[in-house]
C-alpha positions in Angstrom: 13.8 -22.2 7.5 14.1 -23.3 11.1 17.5 -24.5 12.3 17.8 -27.9 13.9 18.4 -27.7 17.7 21.7 -28.4 19.2 22.2 -32.1 20.3 22.7 -31.0 23.9 19.5 -28.9 24.0 16.6 -30.5 26.0 13.5 -31.5 24.2 11.4 -29.0 26.1 13.5 -26.1 24.9 13.4 -27.3 21.3 9.6 -27.6 21.6 9.3 -24.1 23.0 11.5 -22.8 20.2 9.3 -24.5 17.6 6.2 -23.0 19.3 7.8 -19.5 19.2 8.5 -19.9 15.5 5.0 -21.1 14.7 3.5 -18.2 16.7 4.9 -15.6 14.4 3.8 -17.2 11.2 0.1 -16.1 11.1 1.1 -12.5 11.8 3.7 -12.6 9.0 1.1 -14.1 6.6 -1.4 -11.4 7.6 1.2 -8.7 7.0 2.1 -10.2 3.6 -1.6 -10.2 2.7 -1.9 -6.6 3.8 1.1 -5.6 1.7 -0.4 -7.5 -1.3 -3.8 -5.7 -0.9 -2.0 -2.3 -0.7 -0.1 -3.1 -3.8 -3.3 -4.2 -5.6 -5.1 -1.0 -4.5 -2.3 1.0 -6.2 -2.4 -1.1 -9.3 -5.9 -0.6 -10.7 -5.5 -3.1 -13.5 -4.4 -5.8 -11.1 -7.3 -5.0 -8.8 -9.7 -5.2 -11.7 -8.2 -8.6 -12.6 -8.6 -9.8 -9.0 -12.2 -8.7 -8.9 -12.9 -10.5 -12.2 -11.2 -13.7 -11.1 -13.0 -13.6 -7.7 -16.3 -13.1 -9.4 -15.7 -16.0 -11.7 -14.7 -18.2 -8.7 -18.0 -17.2 -6.9 -20.0 -18.0 -10.0 -18.3 -21.4 -10.2 -19.0 -22.1 -6.5 -22.6 -20.9 -6.8 -23.3 -22.6 -10.2 -25.6 -25.3 -8.8 -27.8 -22.5 -7.4 -27.6 -20.3 -10.5 -28.5 -23.1 -12.9 -30.2 -25.9 -11.0 -31.4 -27.8 -14.1 -29.4 -30.4 -16.0 -28.4 -28.8 -19.4 -28.3 -32.2 -21.1 -31.8 -33.2 -20.0 -33.5 -30.7 -22.3 -35.0 -31.5 -25.7 -35.4 -28.5 -28.1 -37.6 -30.6 -30.4 -40.1 -31.2 -27.6 -39.9 -27.6 -26.5 -40.9 -26.2 -29.9 -44.0 -28.4 -30.1 -47.3 -26.4 -30.1 
């Protein structure tokens, strides 16, 4: 957590310090993601779970394209007529 700047510190210095803190965060997040992916690569069961969850998420996102018709709009009685 960032520390509050000293009361005698100019606003420009405090702003520069905040920018420096924010600059490192994306790189830390990317490093953490890389570490997570390396750990999942070693843990095959975890990797399989991630693939299954990612596949289900993609199916949910693409559901309107996979099944474009309304499931409640069908009538089996009319469908079985000769």
